[in-house]
N, C-alpha and C positions, 0 to 999 in steps of 0.2 A: 720192598723192591730196592734194587741197587741203582736204579736210575738209568740203566742201559737198555731197557726194553723199548722196542719200536713196534708199533702196530700200524698196519695199513688197512684201511677200509675203503670199499668202493660201493656206492649206491647211486642209483639213478632216480632222481626226483621227477615226477610227472610235471610239476610246475614249481616255480620258485627256486629257492636255494637254501643251503644250510646256513644257519645263523651261528657262526663260530664264536666261542668265548675269546677274550683277550689273552694274549701270550705274555706271561710275566717271567722274566729271567729264562726265556727259552722253554717254559713249561706251561702246559694248559692243565688246569686243575678242575676236575669234574667229579661229582659223586657217581656211583654206579647208576643211579636213577637218572641223573642228568645225561650221562653218556647214552643210556638206552633211549631217552627221548630224542637226543640229537641224531642218533642213527635211524630213528623212525621218521625223521624230518619234522619233529615237533619243536616247539620253542622250549629249549632246555632251561631258560631263565625262569620259567613258570613252575618248575619242579622244586619243591621245598622239602626239607626234612620232615618226617612224620612228627606230629605233635602228640605228646602223651595226654590222653584224656583221662581225667580223674574219675574213679569209680563213684557211682552215686552213693550217697549216704543213706543207709537203711534207717527208717524211722524206728524209734524204740518204743 
């Protein structure tokens, strides 16, 4: 991205409010999963990157 993109979202929450992340240097940084959670009214801070699960070792 070139940093000039602006997005406007509108959503009505039945109760409560959005929990917005901190703005640093005029920018809010979220992963795609965190943005999706935020737009659904969920706590985006509880969204973490997927952890790689090692494959089980087959007995020889």
